[in-house]
N, C-alpha and C positions, 0 to 999 in steps of 0.2 A: 518538354522534359527529355532527359537523356536516357542512358541505358543502365545507370547504376541502381542499386537497391536503396532508394531514398524514399522517405516518408511522403514527400509531396506527390509522388506518382500514384500513391493510393487514392488520394483525393481526385486527381486528374483522371485516372482510369475509371473510377466509379462514376464520375460526372459524365464521361463519354458513353458508358455502357447503360447506366440506369439513371438518367438525370432526374426523373420525376419521383423516384423512390425516396422514402423518408430515410435519412441518414441517422437522425436522432430525434427523440421525442422526450419532452419533460413537461408533465402536466398537460395543459391544453395547447402548448406550443410545439412546433416541429420545424425541422429544416431538412430540405431535400439535398441530395448529393450535388445537384447543380448549384443550388444556393450556397452550400457549404464551400464548394470549390471557388465560386465567384467571390464569396465573402472573404475567403482566405486571400485571394489576390488583391482585393480592395484593402484589407487590413495590412497586407504586406506593403502596399504603397504608402499607407498612412504611417506605418512603423519606420519605413525608410525616410520619410519626411521628418520624423522625430529623431533622426540620427542613428537608428539601430541598423547595424550591418552584419555581414557574415562573421560568425565566431563570437558575437556579442551575447552575453547572457542577459535574459530578461526574467526577473522574478515576478511571478504572478501569484498574488495573495488575494484569493477570491473564493467565494462559495461556488458550489456546483450550479452552472447555468449554461444555457445554449450559447450565450454571448462569448464564452471563452473558446468555443470550438473553432471559429474562424481565426482567432489569435494563434491557437495551436497550429493550425494549418499554415498560417502566414509565416510564423517563425521557422517552420520546416522549409518553406519555399525559399526564403532568403538566406538560409544557413545560419540563422541565429539559434540560440540554445534556450529551450524552455525549462524554467526552474520553478516548480510549484511550491507554494507554502500553504499549509492548512489554515482556513479562516478562523478556527477556534483557538489557535495558538495565542497566548498572551503576547503583548507587544515586545517584551524583552526577548522571548524565545524567537519570535519572528525576526526581530532585528539581528539576532545572532546568526540565523540561517542566511538572511539576506546579505549580511556583511561578509559571511564566508564565501558566498557566490561571486563576489566582486562584480556586480551587475552593471550594465550600461543604463538600465531603466528598471524602475519598480512600477508595476501595474497593479492596481487594487480596485476593489468594488466598494460599495457604500457600507459594507458591514465591518470594515477594518479601517484603522487609522494609518493608512499607507503613506500619506503625505508626511506625517511626523517621523515615521521610521525612515523614509527616504531622506529627509532632511538630516537626520542623525547620522546616517552612513554616507551622506554627501553624494547622492545620485539623483537624477531627475525623477519626478513622479508623474504618472499619467493615470487618470481615472479610467476605468474600463468603459464607462458610459461615454466619456469624451472620445476615447479611441473608436468606439462603435460609431459615433456621430461623424467623426472625421473619415472613417472608412466608407460610410454611406455616400460621401461626396466624391469618392475616388472612382476612377475607371475600373471596370472588371477585367480589363486586359491584363494578362500576366506581366508582372514587372520585369524590366530588362536587367536582370541580375544573373550571374552565373549560378548554375545548379551546384549545390554542395556535393562534395565527394561522399561516397557511401561510408567511408571511415571517419568522416567528420562527426563531432559530437552533435547529437540531436536533443538530448534531455539530460538533466541532472536531478536525481531524486535524493533528498537528504534522509539519512538514517542515523540513529544514535549509535555512537561507538561505545566500546566498553568503558571508556573514560568519561563519557558524557559529552565529549567534543563532537559536534555535528560533522558527519562525513558525507560528502556529495558523491553519489554513485553516478559516474559518467557512462552514458549509453549512446552508442553511435547509431546513425541511420540504419546501417546494415544489421546491427544486432536487433533493433526494434522491428525491422521488417521481418527478419527470420523468426523472432519470438512470436510474431502474430500471424504466422502460417501463410506464406505466399502460396497461391494455388487453391486456397480453401473455398474460392467461389465455385469450384467444381462440385462441391457438396451442397445439396439443398439444406440451408442452415436455419432460417427462420429468425424471428426477433429474439433478442436476449435482454433480460432485465439486469441492469448493473446496479448493485447496492453500494458499491464503493464510491467514496467522494472523489471528485476530479482533482485532487492533489496527490492521490495515491497511485503508485505505479500500476497496481492491479487494475484500476479503472481504465487507464489508458491502454494497457495491454488488451483488455476485453474490447475496448472501443476499436482499436486497430484490427483485432481479429474480425469483428463484425464488418468493418469497412473494407477489409481485404476480401471478405466474402460478399461485399456489396449488399449487405443487409442492415437491418435497423437495430440501433441501440436504444434501449428504454432506460432513461434515468429516473430515479425516484427522489423526491424532495425530502422524504423522511424514510428512516429504515425500521419503522415499527412493523410488526408482522402483518397487520391488516393492510397497510399501504403496499407492501410487497406482493401480497396475495392478490390485491385488486389490480396491480399493474400486470402481473402474469396473466390474469384472466382477461383483462380489457384488450390486450394485444396478442392473445393466444401465443404467448412466448413459449419457445421450445427449449430455452436454456436458462438456467439460474445457477449462479455461483455465490455461495455465502460461506463465511467462516462459521464454525460451529455455534458460536453465541448467537449469530443472526438466524441460523437455521432453527434454533430453539424458539425464537420469536415467531417464525413462520409456522412452526408446528403448533405452538400455543394458540395462534389465531385460528388455525384450521380446526383444532380440537374444540375451541369455543363455538365455532360454527356448527360443528357436529352435535355438540351438547344442546345447543339452542334451536336446532333445526333451521338455522338461518343461511345455510349453504351446504354444499356437498362434502366439505371437509377434505377435498383432494384437489390436485392440480394435474388433470389428465393431459393437458397440452404439452407438458414438459417431456422432452426426449432425453435431456441430459441434466442431471442434478449433481452439482459439483461442490466439494468442500476441500478444506485444507488449511494451511498455515499453522495449525496446532492440532493436537491429537483429537481425532473424531472417534468417540467411543462407540462400540457396537450397538448399544441401545439407541443412540441417536441415528445411526445409519439405518437401523431397522425402521425407525419412525419416518425417515426421509423416504425409504422405499415404499412404505404404505401411503405416504402423502402424494408421491409421484409414481403411480403404478405403471406408467408407460415409459418411464425414464431409465436410462443406464446411470447407475451411480458411479462417481469417480472421486478419488481422493488425490490431491496434488501436494507435492512438497517442493519448495523452491525458495528463492530469495530475490531481492532486487538485484543483487550482484550477479546471480547465476541464472535467473529465469526459472522456468519449469524444469526441475532436476529429475524427479521421478513421478510416476503416476500408478495408481491402482484402480482398476475398473471391473465392471461386470461382476461375475460370481466371486472373483477374488476379494472384493470389498468385504464380504461377510466371511469368506473362507480364511482370510489372513488378517484377523483383527489386530489392530495396532501397527500394522505394516504401512509403509508409504509407497510400496510397490517396486517397480523395476525402472531402470534408466529410461528417460524420455529420449525422443529423437535427437541426435547430434550430441548427446551428453555422455561423457566418459567419466566413470567414477572409480575411486580408489580409496582405501583406508590406510592411513599411515600407521606406524607401529603402535601408537597410542590409541588407535581406533577413530581418529578424527577423519571425517569425510572430506575428501578433496574432489573437485570437479574440474574437468577440462573440456573445451569445445568452443565452437563459434558463437555461442550464446552468452559468453561471459562479458562482464563489463570491462571498460577500458582502464579503470583505476578510480581512485578517489580524487576529486578535484583539488588541485593545489595542495596535496598531502602525500608527498612521495614516501614518507616513513610508513604511513598506514597502508599505502599501496604495496610497498615491498613486503610488509608483513602478511598481507592477504593473498597476493599473487606471487607464487614461487615456482620458478621453472615451468611456467605455463599452466600451473594448477591453482585453483582458488581454494583456499582453506576456509571451510564453512564455519568452523567453530563448533559443529555438532559432532557428538560421538555416536557412531552408528554400528550396527551389527547386521550381518546377512544370514539368512537361513539356508538350508540345504538346496533350495530351489533358486537361490539368488535374489530373493525379495529382501528389501532393505527396511530396517526399523531404526528410528532415532531413539537412543537410550539416554541422552543427556547433552549438556553443553560443556564445552571445554572452557568457556569464558563465563562471566557472571551475567551477561546480558539477559534480561527478562523478556520473554515473548508472550504478550497478552493480547488475545483477540486479533492477531495479525500485526500488531504494532510492537516496536522494540522500545524498551525502557532501560536506560543506564542507571544502575543503583546509585552511583556516586552523585549523579545529577539531582536525584530526589533527596539524597542524604544532605546535600548542601542546603536545601530549602528547609528540611525538617529540623536541622541543627539550629536554625535561627529562631525557632518557635520557643516562646517563653516556657520555662520549666523542663526543657529537654537538655540533659547533660551529655548524652551520647546516643547514637542511633545507627542502626543498620537496616538496609533495605534488601529484601530477598524476594525470590519468586517461589510461590507455593503451587504445587500441581493442582489443576482444576479441570474438571471434565468439560466445562463449558468454554472457558477462556484459554485453555492450555496451561497458563500460569496466571496467578493473580499477584499483584504487587502487595507485599506485606512489610510493615514497619515493625522493628523490634526496638523499643524505646527504653533508655535508661533515664529515669526522671531525676531532676535535681533533688527533690524532696519526696521520698516514698509515701509520705502522708498526704501529699497534694499533687497527684499526677495529672499531667495534661491528658484529658480524655480523648477518645477517637474523634469526637466532633471538633475539638480544638486542633488536633493534628490535621484533619481535612480542611478546616478553615484556613490554616496556615498555608495551604497549597493553592487556595483560590487566587486566580489572577497571576500566579507565578509559574504554574505547571499546567500543561494540557490535562484534560480530565482523565485520560487513560493512564496517566502517571501517578494519580492520587492513590494512596494506600487504601486497599479494600479490607485489609485485616490489620489490626494493631495489637501487638503483644508487648508485655513489659518485663524487664529483667533488671537484676541488680548490677550486672556487668556484661559486656560483650566478649565472646571468645576471640582472642587476637593471637597472631603468630608472635612468638617471643622476640625474634630478631628484628622484624620490620614493623610490627604493630598492625599488620593488615587484618581486617575482619575475616574470620573463618566462616564464610557464608554457608558452606555445605554443612558444617557442624550445626549451625542454627536451624537449617531446614530439617536435618535429621532429628534434632531434639524436639522440634515442634510436631513433626509427623509422628514421632514415637509417643509423645504425650497424648496426641489425639487417639492413637491406636489403643492406649492402655485404659 
């Protein structure tokens, strides 16, 4: 390997330094750093044999497994671009993302119909099991291919745009190395439990942070509270990062232990207990502090486009309720005249793949426009007060209202519909549908609304609340739905 900030060096360096240490554990399986580096080189040779080369995008549509880790390492080694797709996505949504990526290859596991999607978009398909078998037959010697430049794209993570059109966030090798803390091996780190699935940018950032520190990543097959608690205890994990909704599950599992005398009700091995992506209310933070008595609490705010933008930790977590903290390392922040938060620095994404219009709207004069409205207090601590766009943030995922509305509008009995986000202490926001029925005497009930989403939208996009109205408020000139007015009306009715 050369001298650049490239992802492949993380695997090679850890294999040289701690070859026998576990790089990742999932259930009763594990892989050492030596095995992961060698497996990456073997998988690189197998991918090259299938025609994948530098700059090619490979869509990986699979569930969390140890088998995808060598593929991730291999793509980085040969300069190809990793493009994950969530396994729970319906085929139509997965096809839209895969088509937008313009891949050279679609890779899938047994849980998805990857072959059909690949055929529909006209690209070769390779089963993950077949790639693993082909890689096992290859030499573990590094392939003779040029090392990618640190500014070359390393990964593309798709996120919903405000119009529902998928946008591929392009992250370079350099950005992903910097986001995952080079030099962190100087700190005694310990094992970290990762509850995020391996199609999520957060999961790979956590993984790379652990691997830069040459320590172990613990993956969990389920994200129920009991499974997470068991993983932390089994591996004496020192770190755990959960969105507020998942922390609620963890605390519920610990409370049940305490009530039934089946366990201590705490996680004393944790040194850092992290949260973020949506508002973390003081009551939840107090619960986390009690459950992890030896841990420093931290709240992070960021995005796929900007990485970790701000952080709040230590005593400030409870001293500054509702705040998301101060700028993180290398991040420069500014508020435009309307209060929109803008970010500049070396951790920013390179743009949206094959979407110059969206890139130009988001990246202006070196600044990334987050779409979040923010305020700062007299000590310089930042708080997010709202969204300048309509995008709904629920449990760390983004939902475009227009995408859900298109599906709901096709349900029998629906004449008009608006999708909005309602504030929620657990999820940040919940997806809410306001339905105008064709016949007020025979309205499509909530169960019919949710049934109409099955197989057409990912679960986190399904409406959790359904309200009914005689008409939707729209702007006179353009007929656009006045979403803020709907939110205000519903919240006002709840308060009265």
